[in-house]
Residue, then its C-alpha position, 0 to 999 in steps of 0.5 A: m499500499e502507499t505510504r504518506r507521512l502523518g504529518r509532524t508526528g514523523r512517521d509513515v502510514g498507509v493512505v487507507g487506515l481503519g476507523a475503529w468507532q462501529l467495533g465499539a458501539d453506535w453502529g449496531a452490534v458487533d460482537e467480539s469475534d468480529a470486531l477482532a477478525v475486522l482488525r486483523a483483515a483490515i491489517e493483513g490487506g496493508v493497513t497500518f494506521v487504526d483510529t479509535a477513541d476512549v468513548y467508543g463503547d466506553g473503551r471496548s473499542e481500545r480494548l479490541v485494538g489492544q488485544v491485536l496490536s501486540s500481533y502486529e508490527g509497524l502498526t500506528v495506533a491513534t486514539k482520542m480524549g474529552r468526550r468522558v466528561e460534560q463539554v465545557p472548557e473547564n474540563y480539559t485540564a491537565a490532571n483530567f487528560r492525565a487520568w484519560n490517558d491512564r485508562s487509553r493506556r490500559n485499555l491498549g496494552v502500552d506504556t506510551i500512546d502513538l497519537v492522542q487527539l483532543h475530540c471535538p472539544p469546545t471551540s474555545v479549547y483551541s485557543d487556550d494555551a494551557v490545554f497545549d502546554a499539558l499536552d507538550a508536557m505529556v510527551d515529554e513525560g512519555r505518555i504520548a509519542a504525538y497529539g493532534v485534534s480532531v474538529e467539527t469545523c474548518a474554523e476549528a482546523l485552522t486554529a489547530i494548524a497554527r499550533p506548533n505542535v499539533a502534529t494532525v487534524q482530523i476532519i470530516l472529509n468526502a465527496f459530500r463534504l468539500k468545503p476542507l479543500d478550500e482552506v483547510l488542506p491548503a494550510a495543513l500541506a503548508a504547515g506539514v501537519g497530518i489530515i486524517a479523513r474521517v467519515p469517508l463514506a458519508s456514514g455509508l450513504l455513499s456505499g450505495k447500498y441505501d435507498e428510501h426504504t432502508t431503516f437502521a437499528a435503534d442502538d445506531h446514531r443513523t437512526y438516533n442522531r439524524h438530528g443532532e440529538a445526541f453530538d453533532v449531526g455532521e457526524t451522521f451522514s456528514g449533515v447531509p439529509f439522508a434524501t438528498g444524498l440518496e439523489a447525490v449517490r444516484r447522480l454520481a453513479p455515472a461516473l464510476t469507471p466500469g469494475t469500481t465500486l462506489p466506496q472505492f471511488a469515493l475513497r479514491w476522491i479523498l486520496d487524490h488530495p496530497a494533502v490527506s495523510v490517511v483515510i479512516p473508513g470503517a467496517r463491520n466485517p472483514a469483507q468490507a475491511t478488505a475491500n477499503t483497502t483496494a481503493a489505494t491500489l485504483p489509480s486517480l480519478t480523471p478530471a471528468q470525474h472530479t467534476t462530476v463530484r464538485e458539481v454534484y456537491d454544488t447542486l444538491i449539498r453545497p446550499q444546505i450544509h457548506d456553511r455550517w461547518 
C-alpha cells in the first residue's frame, strides 16, 4: 500500500487506515469475534493506521485494538480523549488529560500512545495555551508520542494548524463535504500537519447500498442522531439530509469507472488530495475491511470524475451544509 507522512508525527502510514468507532458502539451490535476479524483483515490487507477513541463503547474499541496490537509490527494507533465529561472548556485540564490517558494506555496495553487527539472539544479549547502546554508535557513525559485534534469545523482546523506542535488534524472529508478543500487542506500541507479524513463514506451513504426504505437499528446513530440529538449532526451522514444523499449517490453513479464500486470511488477521491495523510473508513466485517484497502491500488480519478463530484456537491449539497461546518 502507498504510504504517506502522518504530519508532524514523523511516521509513515498506509493511506487507507481503519476507523474503529463501529467496533465499539453506535453502529449496531458487532460481536467480539467479528470485531477482531475486521481488525486482522484490515491489517493483513495493508492497513498500518488504526483510529479509535476512549468513548467508543466506553473503552471497548480501545481494548479490542489492544488485543491485536501486540501481534503485528509497524502499526500506528491513534486514540482520542475528552468526550467522557460534560463538554465545557473547564474540563480540559492537565489532571483530566492524565487520567484519561492512563485509562487509554491500560485499554491499549501500551506505555506510550502513538497519537492522542482531542475529541472535538468546545471551540474555545483550540485557543487555550494551557491545554497545549499540558499536551506538550505529556509528550515530554513519554505518555504520548504526538498529539493532534479532531474537529467539527474548518475554522477549528485552521486554529489548530497554527499551533506549532499539533501533529495532525482529523476532519470530515468526503464527496459530500468539500469545504475543507478551500482552506484547510492547503494550510495543513504548507504547515506539515497531517490530515486524517474521517467519515469518508458519509456514514454509509457513499456505499450505494441504501434507499428510501432503508432502516437502521435503534442503537445505530443513523437512527438516533439524524437531527443531532446525541452529538453533532455532522457526524451522521456528514450532516446531509438522507434523501438528499440518496439523490446525490444516484447522480454520482454514472461517473464510476467500470469495475469500480462506489465506496472505492469515494475513497479514491479523497486520496487524490495530497494533503491527506490517511483516510479511515470503518468496516463491520472482514470483507468490507479488505475492499476498503483496494482503493489505494486504484488509479487517480479523471478530471471529468472530479468535476462530477464538484457539480453534484454544488447543485445538491452546498446549499444545505456548506456554511455550517
